[in-house]
FISEMI-954269 format. One record per atom (N, C-alpha, C): x, y negated, z; residue in three letters. Coordinates in steps of 0.2 Angstrom, whole numbers, plus 5000, padded with zeros to 4 digits. Atoms other than C-alpha are relative to their C-alpha. Example, Ala and Ser with C-alpha at 12.3 -4.5 7.8 and 13.67 -1.06 7.14 Angstrom:
2
500450065000ALA
506250225039ALA
500449945000ALA
499650064999SER
506850055036SER
499649955003SER
END
This chain:
301
500950054998MET
499750015002MET
500749934998MET
499650054997THR
500749834996THR
499649965006THR
500350054997GLU
500549725010GLU
499849945000GLU
499950055004VAL
499649585010VAL
500149965006VAL
499850064995ASN
500249435021ASN
499449944999ASN
500850095001ILE
498649315024ILE
500349945004ILE
500150094999GLN
499649195035GLN
500449974996GLN
499650025005ALA
500749175021ALA
499649964993ALA
500550025003VAL
499449125011VAL
499649955004VAL
500150064997LYS
498549025023LYS
500449935002LYS
499650075000ASP
500048905026ASP
500049974991ASP
499850035008TYR
500148875006TYR
499349974999TYR
500650034999LEU
498348825007LEU
499849945000LEU
500050054996LEU
498348715019LEU
500849964997LEU
499250055003ASP
499948625012ASP
499649974992ASP
500050005007LEU
499348644994LEU
499549935001LEU
500450045001GLN
497848535000GLN
500149925004GLN
499750065000ASP
498848405007ASP
500549984997ASP
499450055006ARG
499748374994ARG
499549974997ARG
500550015006ILE
498348374983ILE
499549935003ILE
500450094996CYS
497448224994CYS
500249944999CYS
499750045001GLY
499048164996GLY
499949954993GLY
499950015006GLU
499348124978GLU
499049954997GLU
500650035002LEU
497448074973LEU
499949915006LEU
500050054997SER
497447954989SER
500449964996SER
499650065007LYS
499147854977LYS
499649984999LYS
500350045007VAL
497847844962VAL
499649955004VAL
500650064999ASP
496447764972ASP
500149935007ASP
500050074995GLY
497047674987GLY
499950015006GLY
500249964996ALA
496047764999ALA
499950045003ALA
499749944997GLU
496247895013GLU
499350044998GLU
500649985000PHE
495048045012PHE
499850035010PHE
500250004991MET
493948085029MET
500250065000MET
499849934997GLU
494448265038GLU
499350015005GLU
500349984994ASP
493348345045ASP
500050075000ASP
499749944999ALA
493748495054ALA
499450045002ALA
500849974997TRP
492248635058TRP
500250065002TRP
499949905000GLU
491948825064GLU
499550024995GLU
500649954999ARG
490848935059ARG
499750075004ARG
500449954996PRO
489449045068PRO
500350054997PRO
499749944999GLY
490249195064GLY
500450014997GLY
499150014997GLY
492149165064GLY
500149964991GLY
499650025002GLY
493149075055GLY
499849934999GLY
500050075000GLY
493048875050GLY
500549984994GLY
499950035008GLY
493948755039GLY
500149934999GLY
499950085000ARG
494448565037ARG
499549994993ARG
500450015004THR
493348475025THR
500549944998THR
499850094999ARG
494048285018ARG
499650024992ARG
500350045004VAL
492948195007VAL
500349945000VAL
499950115004LEU
493048004999LEU
499549994998LEU
500650015005GLU
491747934993GLU
500249915000GLU
500150075003ASN
491547764984ASN
500749985002ASN
499450005000GLY
493447754984GLY
500249954992GLY
499550065004GLY
494347604972GLY
499950054993GLY
499749965005VAL
494647774960VAL
499350045000VAL
500649944999ILE
493447904965ILE
499449985004ILE
500749994994GLU
491647904969GLU
499850045005GLU
500049964996LYS
491648054976LYS
500650064997LYS
499649945001GLY
492748174979GLY
500350045005GLY
499849984996GLY
493048324991GLY
500550054997GLY
499149945002VAL
494748444994VAL
499750045007VAL
500649954992ASN
493848595007ASN
500650055001ASN
499549934999PHE
495148715015PHE
499750055005PHE
500349964994SER
494048865022SER
500450075002SER
499649924998HIS
494649035030HIS
499250045005HIS
500849964998VAL
492949145034VAL
500350065001VAL
500449904999HIS
492549335041HIS
499550025002HIS
500649974996GLY
491049425043GLY
500450064999GLY
500049895002ASP
490649615045ASP
499750004995ASP
500450005006THR
489849595030THR
500149994993THR
499650075002LEU
490349545016LEU
499150004992LEU
500650035002PRO
488749445007PRO
499750034991PRO
500149975008PRO
487849504989PRO
500449974992PRO
499550075004SER
488849364978SER
500850044999SER
499050025002ALA
490649434982ALA
499650094997ALA
500049935002THR
489949634978THR
499450024995THR
500450005004ALA
488949584965ALA
500550074992ALA
499149975004ALA
490749664952ALA
500050055003ALA
499649934996ARG
490949784966ARG
499850035005ARG
500449964998PRO
489549894973PRO
500450045007PRO
500049954997GLU
490649994980GLU
500349985007GLU
500150024996LEU
491149874994LEU
499749975003LEU
500750034997ALA
489449825000ALA
500250045008ALA
500349984992GLY
489349855021GLY
501049995001GLY
499450014998ARG
491349815020ARG
500349945005ARG
499950044996SER
491949685032SER
500349964996SER
499750045004PHE
492749535025PHE
500449945002PHE
499650074998GLU
494049395027GLU
500349974992GLU
500350075005ALA
493849245013ALA
500649935004ALA
499650074996MET
495149095014MET
500149944993MET
499850055009GLY
495448954997GLY
499949935002GLY
500150075000VAL
495548784995VAL
499550024991VAL
500849995003SER
494048734984SER
500049934996SER
500250074998LEU
493848534978LEU
500149994991LEU
500250015005VAL
492948454964VAL
500249935001VAL
499750105000ILE
493448244960ILE
499449994995ILE
500450055005HIS
491948144951HIS
500349935001HIS
499650065002PRO
492947974946PRO
499649954997PRO
500250045000ARG
491947814945ARG
499949964993ARG
499850055005ASN
492647744929ASN
499650094995ASN
500149955002PRO
491447874916PRO
500450024991PRO
499249975006TYR
493047884903TYR
500650065002TYR
499649944995ALA
493847974918ALA
499750055000ALA
500749954999PRO
493148154918PRO
500150035006PRO
499749954994THR
492848264931THR
500450065000THR
499649974999SER
493948384939SER
499750075004SER
500249974992HIS
493748544949HIS
500550054996HIS
499749945000ALA
494948684954ALA
499950025007ALA
500249934995ASN
494948834968ASN
500450054998ASN
499749934999VAL
496048954971VAL
499950055007VAL
500349974994ARG
495649094986ARG
500450074999ARG
500149925002LEU
495949264991LEU
499650045005LEU
500449964998PHE
494849394995PHE
500150065004PHE
500049944996VAL
495149545009VAL
499450025001VAL
500549964996ALA
493849685012ALA
500450065002ALA
499949944998GLN
494049795024GLN
499450055005GLN
500549974997LYS
493349955031LYS
500450055006LYS
499949954997GLU
493750085043GLU
500350065001GLU
499849925000GLY
494850235042GLY
500450004991GLY
499949985008ALA
495150155020ALA
500549955001ALA
499650065003GLU
496550035012GLU
499849945000GLU
500350034999PRO
496149865013PRO
499849974993PRO
499950055005VAL
495749784997VAL
500049934998VAL
499950055000TRP
496249634990TRP
499849994992TRP
500050055007TRP
496149504977TRP
499849945002TRP
500350085001PHE
496249324972PHE
499849964993PHE
500750045005GLY
495249204960GLY
500149945002GLY
500050065001GLY
495149044957GLY
500049984991GLY
499850075007GLY
495848904941GLY
499649935002GLY
500450075002TYR
495048724934TYR
499950024995TYR
500250025006ASP
494348664925ASP
500049924999ASP
500150065000LEU
493748494916LEU
499549964996LEU
500849995002THR
492148424913THR
500049924995THR
500150065003PRO
492348254903PRO
499549954997PRO
500750015001TYR
490948134899TYR
500049954992TYR
499750045006TYR
491748044883TYR
501050044999TYR
499549965001GLY
493148164875GLY
500549974997GLY
499650015001PHE
494848134872PHE
500650064999PHE
499549935002GLU
496048264862GLU
500450005006GLU
499449984996GLU
497248214869GLU
500250025008GLU
500349984988ASP
496748244888ASP
500050084998ASP
500349954996VAL
495948414886VAL
500950044996VAL
499149965001VAL
497848474873VAL
500549995007VAL
499449974993HIS
498748424891HIS
499750045004HIS
500049944995TRP
497648504902TRP
500050054996TRP
499949945003HIS
497648654891HIS
500750035001HIS
499349955001GLN
499348664888GLN
500450015005GLN
499849984995THR
499848634906THR
499650085004THR
500249944997ALA
498748774912ALA
500550054995ALA
499749965003LYS
499548884898LYS
500750025003LYS
499150005003ASP
501648814901ASP
499650055010ASP
500049984997ALA
500948884919ALA
499750085000ALA
500149914996CYS
500249074917CYS
500650024994CYS
499650015009ALA
501749064901ALA
500750085005ALA
499349964997PRO
503149164915PRO
499350095004PRO
500249924996PHE
501849314922PHE
499750054992PHE
500049975005GLY
501549354903GLY
499449994994GLY
500250095008GLU
500949274884GLU
499150035000GLU
501049975000ASP
498949394887ASP
499849965006ASP
500249994995VAL
498849294905VAL
499549914995VAL
500550065002TYR
498149114897TYR
499350014995TYR
500349985003PRO
497249194882PRO
499350015003PRO
500349994996ARG
496449284895ARG
499449975003ARG
500550034995PHE
495649174907PHE
500049925001PHE
500550045001LYS
495249044896LYS
499749984997LYS
500649975002LYS
494249144889LYS
499450035005LYS
500549954993TRP
493449214906TRP
499649925002TRP
500250044998CYS
493349024909CYS
499349964995CYS
500450035004ASP
492448964895ASP
499450045000ASP
500749964999GLU
491049124898GLU
499749985007GLU
500750044995TYR
490749064915TYR
499749955002TYR
500450104998PHE
490848864916PHE
499450004992PHE
500350015004TYR
489348894904TYR
498950005001TYR
500849984997LEU
487448844905LEU
499550054996LEU
500549955003LYS
486548984898LYS
499349965000LYS
500650005004HIS
484948894898HIS
499849954997HIS
500050085005ARG
485448734888ARG
500550034995ARG
499549975004ASP
486748844879ASP
500249944999ASP
499550044998GLU
488048734882GLU
500550015005GLU
499450024997ALA
489748724889ALA
500049945007ALA
500350054991ARG
489748624907ARG
500749954994ARG
499350065001GLY
491648544900GLY
500350064996GLY
499849975006VAL
493048594890VAL
500550085003VAL
499749934997GLY
493648754900GLY
501049975004GLY
499249984998GLY
495348804907GLY
500250055003GLY
499849954995LEU
495648944920LEU
499750035002LEU
500649974995PHE
494649054927PHE
500150085001PHE
499649924996PHE
495449234936PHE
499650015004PHE
500249974993ASP
494449334949ASP
500350074999ASP
499949975001ASP
494649494953ASP
500550035003ASP
499249975005PHE
496849494951PHE
500550005007PHE
499649954994ASN
497949594962ASN
500450044992ASN
499349995005GLU
499249624946GLU
500549995001GLU
499550004998GLY
500749674950GLY
500250015008GLY
499749984996GLY
500549694966GLY
500049945004GLY
500650084997PHE
500149554980PHE
500649954999PHE
499450065000GLU
501849444979GLU
499949984991GLU
499950055009ASN
501849434958ASN
499049954999ASN
500650045001ALA
499849404962ALA
500149925004ALA
499850084994PHE
500249264975PHE
500249984995PHE
499650045003ALA
501249184965ALA
499849984996ALA
500550075006PHE
500149154949PHE
499649995003PHE
500650034997MET
499049114962MET
500149905003MET
499950044996GLN
500148974969GLN
500449954992GLN
499750025006ALA
500848934950ALA
499349994997ALA
500450045003VAL
499048894944VAL
499849955007VAL
500150054993GLY
498848784962GLY
500449955000GLY
499950045002ASN
499948704958ASN
500249944994ASN
500150045007SER
499848654941SER
499549954999SER
500650045000TYR
498248554945TYR
500249915000TYR
499750075000LEU
499048404950LEU
500349984991LEU
499549995005ASP
500148414934ASP
499550004994ASP
500650015009ALA
498548434922ALA
499849955002ALA
500650025000TYR
497448324930TYR
500249915001TYR
499450075001LEU
498448154935LEU
500149964996LEU
499850045005PRO
499148124921PRO
499549964996PRO
500550005006ILE
497348104912ILE
499549935005ILE
500350064994LEU
496447994930LEU
500149944998LEU
499850064999LYS
497847874929LYS
499949994991LYS
500150055009LYS
497547834909LYS
499449974998LYS
500550005003ARG
495847834908ARG
499549965007ARG
500150024997LYS
495447754927LYS
499949955000LYS
500150074999ASP
495547584923ASP
499549944993ASP
500450045006ALA
494547574906ALA
499349965001ALA
500650024998GLU
493247464902GLU
499150024999GLU
500749975000TYR
491247524903TYR
499649964999TYR
500750044998GLY
489747454902GLY
499550065004GLY
500749984998GLU
487747494906GLU
500050094997GLU
500149925005ARG
487747644893ARG
500750035001ARG
499749954999GLU
489247744896GLU
500050025009GLU
500149964994ARG
489047744913ARG
499050015003ARG
500649985001ASP
487047794910ASP
500150094998ASP
499949935000PHE
487747934901PHE
500450045003PHE
499849944996GLN
488848004914GLN
499650045006GLN
500749984994LEU
487348004926LEU
499650054996LEU
500449955003TYR
486548114916TYR
500450064997TYR
499849925002ARG
487748244910ARG
500250005009ARG
499950004990ARG
488348234931ARG
499450045000ARG
500749944997GLY
486648344930GLY
500250054997GLY
500149955002ARG
487048474919ARG
500850035007ARG
499549944997TYR
488648514934TYR
499450015004TYR
500249954994VAL
487448504948VAL
499650044997VAL
500249925003GLU
486448624937GLU
500350065000GLU
499549955002PHE
487648744935PHE
500250025007PHE
500049984994ASN
488348724953ASN
499650015004ASN
500949974999LEU
486448774958LEU
499950054999LEU
500349935002VAL
486248904948VAL
500450034999VAL
499649945003PHE
487448994942PHE
500850025005PHE
499150004997ASP
489348954953ASP
500250065007ASP
499949954994ARG
489849094963ARG
500349995007ARG
499550034995GLY
490849004976GLY
499549975004GLY
500850014997THR
489148904980THR
499650065003THR
500449924997LEU
488149084980LEU
500450015009LEU
499649974994PHE
489649154993PHE
499949955006PHE
500150044992GLY
489448995006GLY
499650025000GLY
500849984995LEU
487549015007LEU
500050035003LEU
500449934999GLN
487349205008GLN
500949995005GLN
499349994995SER
489049195020SER
499749955007SER
500050054995GLY
488149065032GLY
500549985001GLY
499250055002GLY
489748935027GLY
499549955000GLY
500350084996ARG
489348745031ARG
499949974995ARG
500350015008THR
488148695020THR
500249934995THR
499550065004GLU
489048505019GLU
500450004997GLU
499449965004SER
490548595014SER
499850014992SER
500449925006ILE
489748705001ILE
499849944996ILE
500750075006LEU
488648544991LEU
500449955000LEU
499650075003MET
490048404993MET
500250004992MET
499949985008SER
490348474974SER
499849954996SER
500650045004LEU
488848384969LEU
500249905002LEU
500050045001PRO
489048204963PRO
499649965004PRO
500850054995SER
488048044973SER
499949984995SER
500350025006GLU
487447984958GLU
499950044994GLU
500449985007VAL
486448074945VAL
499449994996VAL
500849995001ARG
485148074934ARG
499450054993ARG
500349935007TRP
484048194923TRP
499449954996TRP
500550035006ARG
483048124907ARG
499550084997ARG
500549985003TYR
481548184900TYR
500150064990TYR
500049985006ASP
482148294883ASP
500449934996ASP
499650035002TRP
483548164881TRP
500550024994TRP
499749965002HIS
484648174865HIS
500549954998HIS
499550054998PRO
486148064862PRO
500049984990PRO
500150015008GLN
486047954844GLN
500550034995GLN
499649985007PRO
486948024828PRO
500549974998PRO
499250015003GLY
488847984825GLY
499849965007GLY
499750054993SER
488747884843SER
500950065002SER
499349994997PRO
490247914854PRO
499750055006PRO
500049954996GLU
489248024864GLU
499650064997GLU
500049965002GLU
488648134853GLU
500450054999GLU
499249955003LYS
490548194848LYS
500150025007LYS
499649964992LEU
490648254866LEU
499750074997LEU
500149925003TYR
489248404860TYR
500450014994TYR
499449945006THR
490148424842THR
500450005001THR
499649965002ASP
491748414845ASP
500550035007ASP
499549984992PHE
492348454864PHE
499650045004PHE
500249954997LEU
491048564871LEU
499950074999LEU
500049935006PRO
490748694857PRO
501150025002PRO
499349974998HIS
492248834863HIS
500550014995HIS
499450025007LYS
494148794853LYS
500450045002LYS
499050004997ASP
495948834855ASP
500449955000ASP
500050085001TRP
496548674859TRP
500850005001TRP
499250005000VAL
498448734861VAL
500350044994VAL
END
């Protein structure tokens, strides 16, 4: 059996949360508010939220480490043989909603699951990834995002980036809209390839590359001039983000089903959002270009 070093993963995740919050605060000019919490069923975490900042309208960077006697249904849907096992789960999850409509929303998370049963070896896996949700697309931004993701995957095999890029495209898809949530990135789950050290190294490569992928885009777009038209479209498109997180997102479902802290789970939702009945962008408009040129799945690098 490969030794699972839970403490090493926890130390990494806490440091990752510190680094991401620190760098985002430098860009924004405001600090994240920290809220430490305990879970009645076992474990806890620290939630960090920045609202109404200079750049970030709503952003959250969560660390959680929880455990329980029984895995919730969302964790055993793809692994029914694990039903009834106790579990330990830890991770960092973040969503950043900038105020400027030309600056894209970003999401990232990295996590470790361990499922345990008396008399049996523990079953463990890593999961995570990151994805980008622009409101107004810029090809150079999307290429940079995907190139950074590809570079992070490169040391682990040529097939890793295309495999997890495809998984991301398929996962962050609103089936009821027949529409992608954004321009993708990486998504992986149930990952234990090459043993613990290799799998942990891959999870770190993904976590460490998030700032390299997102900060240059955020810095480039945060001060762009915009008006009510762009703001209105941003709030409309944020509705898609809310729909995905509440209907499809496995992390949201796991948190709610496992008795997690609701405020921390739903910190991913934006402060302001709009829905319109049967709205469509004007033909040839910058808003239509998001649908025609950026949301359809394609190979960006």
